[in-house]
N, C-alpha and C positions, 0 to 999 in steps of 0.2 A: 619698665627697666630694660628695653629691648633688650630682652635673650631670645636665645634660636631655642626654636624647640626642640632641639637634639640634646639639649640639657637634661632630659627627663630621662636620657638611656646614660649619662654620666653615671660613672658608678659613685665618685663625690656625693651629688645631689642623692643617690640614692639612699647612700646610705646616711647623711643626714635625717631623708623623710622617715628611715627606719627607726631612727631614734625619736623622732615629733612623735609617730604613732606605727607601733612594730603590725596593728593589725591592719594597715592601710594599703590597699592592694594597689602599687604606683601603672600608672597607665603611660603605655609605651610612644613612640613618635609615632607609628603608624596607624596605630588608632585615632590620635587628636589631629592628624590629617585627613585619614580618608572616615573617618565615622563622627569625632565629636565637632571638627571645625564644620563639617558640611550641615548640621541638624540647627548649630549656633546660626550658622546664615539663612537657614531660610526662616526662622525664629527672627532674625532681625528685619529680613523683607518684608515679613508678614507684618510686625510694628511698623514698618515705615509706611507700608502700604494704609496699612488705618490712618496711620498721621495722615497722610495725602489725603483721608476720604474725608476725613475732620477740617480739612480745612480750603476756605471756599475762596480766596484767592493767596495763588501765590506767586514768587520769583525766580529764578534760578540764576546761577554764575558758573560759568564754564570756563578752564583754563586748562593749561597743558604746562604740565613738568618734564623736568630730564634729571636722573640722579646722579651721582658722582661716575658713573661708569656709564654715564649716555644713554642710558636705559628709558626710553619715554612715558609717561603717564598722562591720560584724560582723565579730569575730576568734575564733576557736577555734583553742586551743591545747591542744595534748597532752605527757603529761606520763606518764615512764613508765621500769622501770627494767630496763635492756639490758645484759649481760655485767658486774649488777652498780654498773654505773653509772648517776646520776641523770640521763636525759635530757628534754630540751625541746622538742619542736616546730615549728612553724602549721602547722597543716592547710588554713585557710580564713581569708581577708581579702576580704572582698566589699563593696562599695556596697551603699548600701540608699539606694534612693530610693521618694521620694512617703510613706505613710505606715508607721510601723514598726506592721507590726499583729502578730500574736504569730502569724498563719497562715504569716507570710513567712519569719521567724526560725525555726518551727518547721519549714518547708521546710529550710532552709538545713544544721539540725541534721540532720536525716531525709537527706540528701542526703550529707554527710561520714561519717556512721554507718555509709551503704552502701556509700560507695566505701572505706572503709578496712576494711570488713567490722570493726567494733568493738562490734556491738551487744550479745555474749556475754561482753564484755572491762569492760564497765564496772565501776568500783568507785565512783568519787565523780564528782560534776558541781559544779564552783564558778561559779554566777553571782551575779548581785547585785541590786539593785533599783534602779537607777540613776536614778531618778528624786529618788528620796530623799537619794543622795548629789551632785547635780547641783551645786547651794550650797555645800555642804560640801566643793567640792573646787575652785570656780571662786572661792569669796572667804575661804577659808582664812587670812585675815592677822590678826596680833594685832591688837590697839588699841593706837593709837600707829602702826601702820608705813604707815598709807596712802598719805600725802605721801612714804615713804621711795621709795616706787615710781614717783611722776608722774614724775618723768627719765624713768626708767628706761624706762617705758609709752610715753614720747612716740619714745627714740629707737628705742625698737623697730618703734612703729609708721611711721617712715620707712624704715626701714630691708624693712621687708614690704613695703611700696606700692612701693621702688624695684626688690625683688626680682620683685612681680611686673610693674610695668610692660616689667621688662627684657626675659623669658621666661616667659609665661603655660603651661610645658608641664606635661600633667597629672602627669606623675612625677616630678618635681620637687616642683611644692605637695602633693604627695600626703606627702611625706618631711619636711613641715610639722606632723606631726600632732601632736594637744594630746588628753591624757586627759580631757575634757570628755564625759561623759556627758550623753547627751540622755533627751528625755521619755518611755522604754522600759523597761514592767517586765518585764525580759526574766525574774523569778525567780519570775515566775509563767504566766509566757506559752512559752517556750521550748520546754517538754518537754511533747507529749501522753501524759503517762508515767501509768499505772493507779493510783490511790491503792497499792500493795499495793508500789510501786517509787518513792513519793517518797521513800523515804530517800537516795536515792543523792542530792541535790542538798543543795550544802552552801551555806553564806551565804559570802561575802567577808570573813574576818578584818580585813582591813587596811583595808579602807572602814569599817567599822563601828566599829572603833577612832580612826578619823578623825572620822568622827560624835561620840564622845565628846567627843575633844578639841575638836571645834569647839561642843558646848555648852558646855563649862567655860570655853573665851576668850570667847563671849556675854555670860557671866556678869562676866567680870573687870575690868569698868568702872571699877573700886576702886583698880587699878592703873594708867589709861590715861596720868595725867601724869607716873607714872617710866614708863611704856616709851615715852611720845612723848620722853622727854629724852634715852632710848637712841638709838630711831632716829635721832634728831635728830644726836647725836654719831656716830653709824652711817654716816652721810650724811655728815656732815661727812668723815670719814675717808679717805671714797674719792671727793671731791669736789673738796677740797683739797690741792693738793701741802705746801704749809709744815705743814699739820697734819699730814699723811702722814708728812714728815720730822722731825716732832718726836717721830710715834708713833715711828718707827723708829730714833732715838734712845734712847730707853727701850727697845726690842728691845720693843714692844708692840704687837700686831696684832688689829685688829677683821675678822672674817668678814664676807662680803658676802653679805647675806640673799638667798633667791632667793624669790618672789613664790610659786610652786606648791607650793614644802615648807616648811608651817609650821614645822618644827623648825628647818629653817636660819634664819627668824627669833630661835627658841628658842636657838641657840647665839650670836648676835649679843647676846641681853640678858646669855645667860650670862657671858660674855667680858667685859662692861663692869659686871657686878654690884659693888653698893657700901652698897646699900639695904635695909633689912628688909622692905620690901614686895615688893622686886625678889626676895631673896633666898627668900619665900615662894612667889613665883608660880614660879623655877625649882626649890623641892624639888617643886612638885605637881603639873610638867607632867615631872620628871626622869624615871620611867620609862616616860609615854609617850615620849618621845623614844627611848627606847632599844629599844623596843619597836617603833617604827616603821623606824628604822634595820637591827632582825633580819628584821624579816619583807619586807624590802624584796628577799632572797635569791632569786637566780635561780637556783645551781645547785645547790643543795640543799631538803631538805624541809623547811616550817616549820606543819606541822599539829601538832608533840608541841608546841610551842611555846605554843600557844595558851591550855590548861588552865592551865598554871604562870603564863600573863603574866597572866591577870586576875584569876586570884588572890593573885597579889602586888603587885598595882595597886590590887585593891579593900581587902587588908588596909593598904599604907602610906597610902591616903586614909582610911580610919578612924583610923589611927594619928594623921596629921596633924588630923584632925576632934576627936579630942579632945582633942589640944593646947590649953591652955589661954594661947598667944601667937600663933595663928595670926591673922594680920593680913587676908587673902582666907578669910574664913569662908564666904562666898556661891559664890563660885568650888569652892572644896573641895564644897560639897552641891550643886552644879550637876553634878559630875565624878561622885561618887557615884550621885546620882539615873540620870544616865546611864547609865552603866555596869550599873548595875543592869536598866535597863530594855531594854536593847537583846542584855544578855546571859544575860539572866531566864533561857532555856530551861539553858545550861549550868549556871549559880550555883544550880538547884533542884538541882542530883544532889548537892552539898554541903550542902543541908536549908540555905542561905542565904537568910534572908525576903526576899523581892521583893513587893511591890504586885501585889494580883491585876490592875490594871489594868493593869501589863506584862507580864503572862503574854501575850500575842496578839503583841508584836512581836518576839522572838528564837527562836521556837519551833524556828528551824533548829540553832540552838548547841546544842539539847539531842540531839545526834546521839553516842550512845557513842564513836565513834571518837575523841572529843577526850580521853577518860578513858583509851581504851586506845595510844593513841600515845604517850603521853609515860610509858606503861611500854614500853614498845618501842625507847625511846629511850635508852641504858644512862647517859646522864648523867644523867638525872633518874628513873630507875627509881622511886619513890614519896617521895621526899624533898620533893617539893614539896606534899605533904599534911600534912606535920609543924608547920605552922601553925592546923590545924583542932581542934577536940574532938577528946579521944581518943578518944571514943567516933561521933561522927560519922565520925572518922574509918576506924573498924574497920567500916563499914557501908558506907561507897565504899570499901574495899578490897575487901569483899566483893560488890560491885555491881558492880567492874570484874574483880574474879576469874571471875564466873560472866557476864561479858559477854566477854571474852577465851575462856571454854570453849567458847562459842556459835557465835560467828564463826569461829575458826578451826578448828573440828572439821569446816564446812565448807567449809574448803578443801583441795587438793593440794599441801600445803605441806613444802618441804626447805631445810633450812639447808648449808651446804658453804662450806668456805671457797674464795675465786678466787685463782687467781694472781695476784703482787703485790697481796695483800690490802692492804699498806702504802698503796699509792697508789690506790687504791679509795676509801681513809677521809679523801681530802687536804681533800675540800668539806668534809664533816664537820668536821674538825679545824679547817678557815677558821672554821667557825660557833662552834665551841665556843672558839678563840680572841677571836673577837667577843664571849663573852658573858661573859670572865674577864679581859681583858686589862687592865680598866680597876679591875678590884677591887683594891683595896688595903687587906688587912686594918687595918694602921694608921692608917687614914682612917676619917672616919666618911659619906662620900660613900653613900648610896643606889645600891644594884643591883636589877633584876629575882629573879638568884638566884645569893643569896650563899654558899648553901650548895656551889655547884659549885667553889668553890675550897676546899673539904674533901677534894675527892671525888678519889681515886686515878683517875689513866688507863686508860680501857679497852678492850681488845685486841678483835680481831673475835670471837676464841672468846669471850668473856665476854660479848658481845651475842646469840652465837650462843644461850649457855645460857639465856638470860633466853626465850626463845620454848619450850626443851626439859627445862629446870629450874623452871619457875615456881612447880608444884605444890609442889616441894620446900622452895622458899625461903614461901612462903604467901603469894606475889604479896604 
């Protein structure tokens, strides 16, 4: 409910509790902050330590945010599979004061590793170059939508000012966190790892994908006039009662755009689309929108989506670029160039031509885990490679096979079917449904993974066989 702790000292609240139970003795704020919270904190730490002790392998996510008052925080999140269930826990969320040097970040990281005894359990660490992403996430707005958010921003500022004037409780303010990265390169400074351990680090796929979208939006000046009309129409639908009533009579609605989610603005454009230039705009960004939705999952792993997603988007953009009637050629070229630059390390695995100048931008995506993960995801197997030339596809398969054998021969790995296997696959079924529910074979609507519609449902036993019979299936 985001209520400040001081509410327990409020006379009105105390009167309400007196009516609820006259015998109940109210706890004051001082006791909560000095006694109860420290006890709860220690219990929470102990529980997290037990969870980490149960986990054989773990991965971590490291990120930095700032709130609306520009106070910065450093967060470390644990990802593990426990009792055949994907679990995520926050291990650390610390305030950063002063200059956010690499030494401070590394010290906090080392403290968490020691506290939870994770040194020999780390598989991958997801980090990101926050300084590169600050502008992308702070101002990722479709052209023409700037005016749309003016009134919304004014109203929000008034509400925030009112909140701060009424109660300056720090815990309440902390609940107002936004994902506004600060100017710190945690990608390069957080870990003091020797060169042989550099493979542990992975870049944030979702962040890099949004940077590609941002590069495309910057080149969308040709669509400015049409997009502004869409924004004006959408704004009218949410500010004019009479216009909203007319839309309702026609059983038509226009979704509300969100400033912090570019794809909500995309959905607004898509809803009122009726012109060729807007059709091309939606067509170019359709798969980016789908990928953005899929990678927002909290209860399922998304690493297996990275390579199939990038290949799917790349081939789609190349088809669009080759089209003779595309009106937004500059946008398509900007998206293609940015995609190849930011994911060059991954694309070179598939012998896709990437300019040499782009080689240093995304070496992190060269990690072979992005090749192995789709193989271990029984929905993909090797179907996602079908658009490659046959000779290249065979070489990629051989690379995946040798990498698979090299990696997993080092692990003490066993496969067993847990009790209630159907329940353990709920999260995976959810994402499978997300990936296929909008796919209608009778329509021409594009989607990232059309081949999934042609595959049968995979049972837990079938997934296990991916590990045990890969050689027989020639991977």
